[in-house]
C-alpha positions, 0 to 999 in steps of 0.5 A: 827768333833772334835772327843772329847768323848761326855758323857751325852751331854757334851764334855770330855775336860776342859781348861783354859786360851784360848778357844779351836778352838772347843768352847767345854769343860769347862772353869776353872779360875785357877789351879785345882787338878787332881780330879777338873780337871777329874770332869771338863773334864767329865772324873770321869769315870772308866773301867773294864775288862769283859769276852768275849763270843763267839758262837759255834753251838748254845752254848755260851762259854767263850773265855779262857784268853781274856777280854773286856775293858769297860767304866762303864757307865749305859746308855752306855758301850762301849768296848774300847779294847780286852785285855789278862789276864794280863792287868791291867786297870789304872784308870783316877784318879790313872793316873792323880794323877801322877801329883799332887804332882808337882802341890801341890809344885806349880811347874806345872799348869793342862792346859788341859785335855780330851778324844778322841773317846769313851774314848780309849785314855785320856790326861792331859797337865800340864804347868811348870813355866818358859820359854825355851828362845832360842834367843832374844825374842824367847820362848817357854812354857814348859809342861808335857803330860800325856797320857793313853790308855784303848784300849790295844794298848798303855802304860801309857806316859809322854812326855816332850813338849814345845810350841813356843810362837811366833807361837804356834808351838808344839815341840817334846822333846824326854825323856832322849833319848827316845821318852817318859817315859812309863808304860805298864798295868801290875799288878804292874803299879800302884806301878811303876806309883808311883815310877815314881814320883821320875823321876820328879826331873829331870824335871829342869835338863832335860829342862836346857839341852833342853834350851841349845840344843835349843840355839845351834840349833840357832848358826848353819847357814843353806845354801840351800843345807844343808837345802835340805839335812836337809829336805830330811832326815826328809821327807824320805819315808820308801818305796822309790818305793812307788811313792805316797810317794815320791810325799808327801815327796816332797811336804813337803819338799817344804812347809817346805822350805817355812816356813823356810824363811816365817814362824811366828817367823822365821825372828826374829833376830838371828832366820833367816837362822838357823837350828832352823828355819829349825826345825821349818819350819817342826813344822809349816808344821805339826802343821798349814798347812791345811789337810784333817784330823778332828782336832781330828785326827790332835791332835792324830797325833801331839802327838801319831802318824805320825806327832809326829814321824816326829818331833821327827826325825827332832829334833834328826837329829837337835841334831846330827848336833850340836854335 
């Protein structure tokens, strides 16, 4: 099961370049505006808040200050979440419009967009020009990921992310020391989303800093004992008394060690035996090793869940080692 939202018989996703693994979605042959991207991804719908009712002793009553967020669909209006009176929905067009200024300046290309579940979470991935060059021919493409949730459980997020070209590993790169830039759903969210566009001026500077950090990782040699120390810290169970978690952590460390030696791109000159190779051993494990997760679950985990947090920990730890 791909876990993409299906609306009117079509998958809510568009893409450019290569066809995704699931073969679904609408392909565009070139760059698009936010409006075109939304239409191609089948995301040109809105959400609204409706009152929540309960029945007590046969009497139908309104639940105070509580609302359901529903997708405005004449055929099917699923409840995406339950929120308070202060929650302000941010429509897909409003969220995606955040990227239009940089796309209009040829500073990014809408790369893919879609929705998960029944539309609880939508995303837009924009590809930025240029690459991060780590060492030799080892480069990574640059992206910005925007995600918005309609279930009341998350904020609008903008994340820096990169894809290592040689093996298509996704690299988790924190936004100015935090996980991402976030906007909560409050009445002034639209105003603050517009103001947040000023932060995009930091993109080039931020990626220059990231490139320097990755290059520094490639200059740090890692022997067997240091590799064990690094992977033990990355895959450290939150509960040391949980035997199942300990077994999973040990298995993950073994696989990451394998990819440190044998992973795609880790035998390139200047990469082998370095902290950069250790970090990519972790990312290859999380991105490509087969699991029982559906691809949709894996995507959610890589961008927003446990695998994202593991990558962030691995990256932060590596940065500590070079500083």
